[in-house]
N, C-alpha and C positions, 0 to 999 in steps of 0.2 A: 132324584137320581140323575137327572140331566144336568143339575148344577154341579155335581161331582166331576163329570166329564169336562165341564167348562173350566174347572179349577186345576185339573190334572197338568196341563202344560205349565202353569205357573209353578206348581210344586216341583216338577222335573227340572225347570230352569234354576230354581233356588238351590236344588241339591247339586246339580251339575256344575254350577259356577264355582263353588269352593273346591270341587275335585279337580277342575281344570287348572286352578291356581296352584294346587299342590303339585300337579304333574309338571308344570312349568318350572317350579322351584327345584324339583328333582333333576330335570334336564340340565339346568344351569349348574347344579353341583357336579353332575357327571362331566360336563365340558371342562370345568375347572380341574378336576382330577386328571383328565386326559392330557391337558396342557402341561401339568406338572410332570406327568409320566414321560411325555415327549421330551421335556427339557432334561430330565434325568438320563434318558437313553442317549440323547445327543452328547451330554457331558461324559457319559461312560465311553462313547465311541471315539472321542478325540483323545489324543495322547500328547504328552509334553514334547517340546521340540527335540528332535533327534531320535525319538522313539517311533515305533510303528506298531500298528495293531495287527495281531494274528491270533486266531482261535480265542478271542475274547480277552487277550492280554496285551499290554503295551510292552514291547520287547526292545532290547538294545540291538544295534546293528552289528554285523560281523566286521572285523578290522581288515585293513589291506592285507593281501596275500592269502586270504581265506574266503570260503563260500559257505552259505548256510546249508546245513544238513537236516536240521529240525528246529522248530520254533521254541520259544521259552515257555516255562510252565507257570510262572508267576508274573504279576505286574512289575515292570522294571527289571526283569531278569534277562540273562544273557542266553541267546539261542545256542544250539549246538553248531559250531563252525568247524570245518575241516580245511586243511591246506590245499591250495591249488597245485596242479602238477608242475614241478620245477622245469623250466625251460620250454614249457608248452602253453601254460596258462598264467594269468595274472589278474589281480585287482589292485588298483592304485588309490582307493579311497574307501571310507566306510560305506557299507551298502547292506541291502536286505535280500539280495538275489541268491537263488539256489545254484547259480552257475558262475564260473570264472570266465574271463575274456580270453580269447585265443591270442597267442603271441603273433606279432607281425612277421612276415617272411620277406627278407631282402632279396628281391628277384635279380639274379645276375644277368638274365636276359634283358632286363631293363636298365642295365648299367649300375646296379646297386650292390653294395656289400655291407656286412655287419660292422658297425662301429662299437656298439655295446650289446652284449647278449641279453636276452629276456630273462628276468627274474620273477619271483612270485609277486613282487610289488611294483615292477616297472616293465613296460613294453620294450620290445626290441628297438634299438636306435640304428637307423640305416644311414649310409652316406654314399656318395658317388665313388665308383671305382676310379683308379688312375686313368687319365686321359678321357674322363667324362665330367660333365658339369650339370648343375641345376641351379637356376636363378629365381626360383619361387620358394616360399616358406615351407609348404608341405609338398615334398617331392614324392610322386608316385613312380617316376622314372627319370633317368638322367640321359642327357644327350651327349653324343661323342664330340670331343673337342675338334675344332676346325684345323686342318693341316694347311700350313702356309707354303705357297710356292716361291715367294719372293722375300722371305725373312719374317721374323716375329718382332712385334713391338712390345706386347705383353704376353707372358705365358698363360696357358690355361690353368684355372684354379677350380676347386670343387664347386664354386659359386659363380664363376664367370668364364666365358668362352675366350679362346685365343684371339688376340688382336694382331692382324697380319699387316705387313707392309704392302703398299700398292705395287702393281706391276711396273717394272722399270720402263719408262717412256721417253728417256732423253734421246733426242734426235742425233745430237753430236756423238754420244757414246755409241749409239747404234751404227753411225757412219764409220767410227773408228773400228768397231768390231768387224764390220763388213770388209774394211780395208785389210784387217788382220787375216781374215779367212782368205781373201784374194791373194795375199802374200804367201800364205801357207800352200796354196794350190799352185801358184805361178812358179815358185822356186823349183819344185821337182820337174815341172813341165819344161822350164827353161833349161834345166840340166840335161834332160833327155834330148832336147833339140840340139844343144851344144855337142853332145856326144855323137849324134847322128851326122852333124856337119863334119866333125873331125874324122869320122870313119870314112866318109866319101872323099875327103881330101887325101887320106892315106892311100886309098885305092888308086889314085892318080899318080902316086909317086912310085919309084922303083928302087930296087937294091937296098942300100944301107938306110935310105930315108924310110922305106917301107918297114924295115926291121925296127927302126927307132919308133915309128908310129905305132907298130904292133905292141911294143913294150909300153908305150904311153897309154894304149887302150886298156891295158890290164890294171893301170893305176886307178884307185877309187877316186870318185869326184868328191872333193871336200866342199861341203856346203857351209855357209856361215851359220854358226850356232845362234839360235833364237831363244831368248828367255821368255817362256810362256807363262811363268808363275804369276807375274803381275797382271796378266790378262785373264786368269782363270775365273775370277769373280764375274767379270763382264761376260765371259763365254757361258758360265753357269746360268746367269740371269736370262739368257736367250734360249736355253734348252729346257725341256720338260724332264722331270725325274726319270720317266720311262726311257727317254732318249739317252740320257746319261748312262743309265744302267746298261742299256744295249751296247753303248759305245765301249764301256769298260769291260764288259764281258767279252767282246770281240778282241779286246787287247789283252786278254788273259787274266783278268781279275777273278779270283775265286768267289763263289757264292757266300762262303763263310765270312769273308771280308766285307762283302756288300751288306750282309745281315748285321754284322757288328757295327758298321757305320749307321745303319738305320736305327738300331737299338739305342745308340748313344744320342741320337737326335730325333726322337719319335715324332714330334710335331713340326719340326723345322726342316722341310725338304730342301730349302735353299742351302742350308748348311750341309745337308746330305750330298747335294750335287757338288759343292765345292770340295768336300772331303774325298768324294769318289774320284774327281778329276785330279786331285793332288796325289792320290795314291796310285 
């Protein structure tokens, strides 16, 4: 009996050995099947180029101008697509989205205006308003054109600012201008002095001479005419636009005429000054 107990471990080992080998073979077969299944799942999850997977199907995209409302029902099928809202939304390429894109707004407060209206397949195209410019490729806002005090070299464009002339700095011209102003001031002063001297001389005379002098006093003083037209440009260069406007208002120019000259030369205040002084 004791001999049987001694042999029992040997019998168990001989039986268990074959069972273990069978189990290992079964596990290897299972791993192979799982690998094949994984490959099949991966293959089913990928779609051909241009298609997208949704709800187990490879679907076509929606075309420009539309958005997806529902997916396709078969592999390679077309989804249910609906139009974007005209003038409010757009899509400009094939896509798989349930939403259209909002149209751009051209903000007038930022110097923009509409160049082309938004359509279902194209976004709004904006540009700078008149007298505004933008010198970058993607403009979110435009800058106001510079106003020139001393004349324009190049006018403002939608993509470039105004180029202005530099301030007039010629010493000789300034000296001539100062002489002109002195002449304009001295002529009336000299006339007043002359009249005062004549009046005093008349008071010293009597009779017929006083009568003649009295008649002479009533005669207007004839001043030499001075042609200022050729000096207007030089005068305008030395005055600010506000000073010129104040001067012409005091001399009776109406606001409508001032506004008309400004409207005709919106960026060129140098020309505004000349026209105001000439009128």
